[in-house]
C-alpha positions as CSV (number, residue, x, y, z in Angstrom):
1,M,-145.9,-155.6,-188.9
2,K,-148.8,-153.7,-187.4
3,K,-150.7,-151.5,-189.8
4,E,-150.8,-147.8,-188.7
5,N,-154.3,-146.6,-187.8
6,K,-155.0,-143.4,-189.8
7,N,-158.7,-143.0,-188.8
8,I,-159.6,-139.6,-187.6
9,L,-163.1,-138.5,-186.3
10,I,-163.9,-134.8,-186.8
11,V,-166.9,-133.6,-184.9
12,D,-168.2,-130.1,-185.5
13,D,-171.7,-128.6,-186.2
14,E,-170.3,-126.2,-188.8
15,P,-170.3,-128.0,-192.2
16,K,-167.6,-125.6,-193.5
17,I,-165.2,-126.6,-190.7
18,L,-165.9,-130.3,-191.3
19,E,-165.2,-129.8,-195.0
20,V,-162.0,-127.8,-194.7
21,V,-160.4,-129.9,-191.9
22,S,-161.4,-133.2,-193.6
23,S,-160.0,-132.2,-197.0
24,F,-156.8,-131.0,-195.4
25,L,-156.3,-134.3,-193.5
26,E,-157.4,-136.6,-196.4
27,N,-154.8,-134.9,-198.7
28,R,-152.2,-136.1,-196.1
29,G,-153.3,-139.7,-196.2
30,Y,-155.7,-139.9,-193.3
31,C,-159.1,-141.7,-193.4
32,I,-161.7,-139.2,-192.2
33,F,-165.0,-139.8,-190.4
34,T,-167.2,-136.9,-189.6
35,A,-170.1,-136.1,-187.2
36,E,-172.2,-133.0,-186.9
37,N,-173.3,-133.6,-183.3
38,G,-172.5,-135.5,-180.2
39,H,-174.9,-138.3,-180.9
40,Q,-173.4,-139.0,-184.3
41,A,-169.9,-138.8,-182.8
42,L,-170.5,-141.4,-180.2
43,K,-172.2,-143.7,-182.9
44,V,-169.2,-143.4,-185.3
45,F,-166.7,-143.9,-182.5
46,G,-168.5,-147.1,-181.5
47,Q,-168.5,-148.4,-185.1
48,E,-165.0,-147.5,-186.3
49,N,-161.5,-148.0,-185.1
50,I,-160.7,-144.3,-184.4
51,A,-157.1,-143.2,-183.7
52,L,-157.8,-139.5,-183.0
53,V,-160.8,-137.3,-182.3
54,V,-161.0,-133.6,-183.2
55,L,-163.9,-132.4,-181.2
56,D,-165.9,-129.1,-181.2
57,L,-167.1,-128.1,-177.7
58,M,-170.2,-126.1,-178.6
59,M,-172.7,-128.3,-180.3
60,P,-176.5,-128.7,-180.0
61,G,-177.7,-131.7,-178.1
62,I,-174.8,-133.5,-176.5
63,S,-172.0,-131.0,-175.9
64,G,-168.3,-131.6,-176.8
65,E,-167.6,-131.7,-173.1
66,E,-170.1,-134.6,-172.6
67,V,-168.7,-136.4,-175.6
68,C,-165.2,-136.1,-174.3
69,Q,-166.2,-137.4,-170.9
70,T,-168.0,-140.3,-172.4
71,L,-165.1,-141.2,-174.7
72,R,-162.7,-141.0,-171.8
73,K,-164.7,-143.6,-169.8
74,Q,-164.2,-146.1,-172.6
75,S,-161.0,-145.2,-174.4
76,R,-157.6,-143.4,-174.2
77,V,-157.9,-142.2,-177.8
78,P,-156.3,-138.8,-178.2
79,I,-158.8,-136.0,-178.2
80,I,-158.1,-132.5,-179.5
81,M,-160.7,-129.9,-178.6
82,L,-161.5,-127.5,-181.4
83,T,-163.4,-124.5,-180.1
84,A,-164.1,-120.8,-180.1
85,K,-163.9,-120.8,-176.3
86,A,-160.4,-119.4,-176.1
87,D,-160.0,-118.2,-172.5
88,E,-157.8,-120.0,-170.0
89,N,-160.7,-121.3,-167.8
90,N,-162.2,-123.1,-170.8
91,L,-158.8,-124.5,-171.9
92,L,-158.1,-125.8,-168.4
93,N,-161.7,-127.3,-168.2
94,G,-161.2,-129.0,-171.5
95,L,-157.9,-130.5,-170.5
96,G,-159.4,-131.4,-167.1
97,I,-162.2,-133.5,-168.6
98,G,-159.8,-135.6,-170.7
99,A,-158.8,-133.7,-173.8
100,D,-155.1,-134.0,-174.8
101,D,-154.8,-130.7,-176.6
102,Y,-156.8,-127.6,-177.4
103,I,-157.0,-125.6,-180.7
104,T,-159.0,-122.4,-180.8
105,K,-161.1,-121.2,-183.8
106,P,-160.5,-119.7,-186.1
107,I,-157.9,-122.2,-186.9
108,T,-155.0,-122.2,-189.3
109,L,-154.5,-125.5,-191.0
110,K,-150.8,-125.6,-190.3
111,E,-151.6,-125.6,-186.6
């Protein structure tokens, strides 16, 4: 029987977001990896067997859009964009570059 992969990578430059989302998911049995920027995200993704990426769009250095495009070239891992960019054009752009879903900040953990 194949063991379920519960590894989630959360990428956000806001430490409080990382802390809250990580804690919420860890309490539900997931193994959480975090990154505060795009460089760290790509490094962690390359080193770990990640089943889901929760990705902020607006980050210093490599943007979330660039991270999403890079991941899409090498993997079909589900990517959920997490961002304050809530307008329809940004949502369509995020989905167009390979994201699977889009959650806007501020978030509710039930969402």
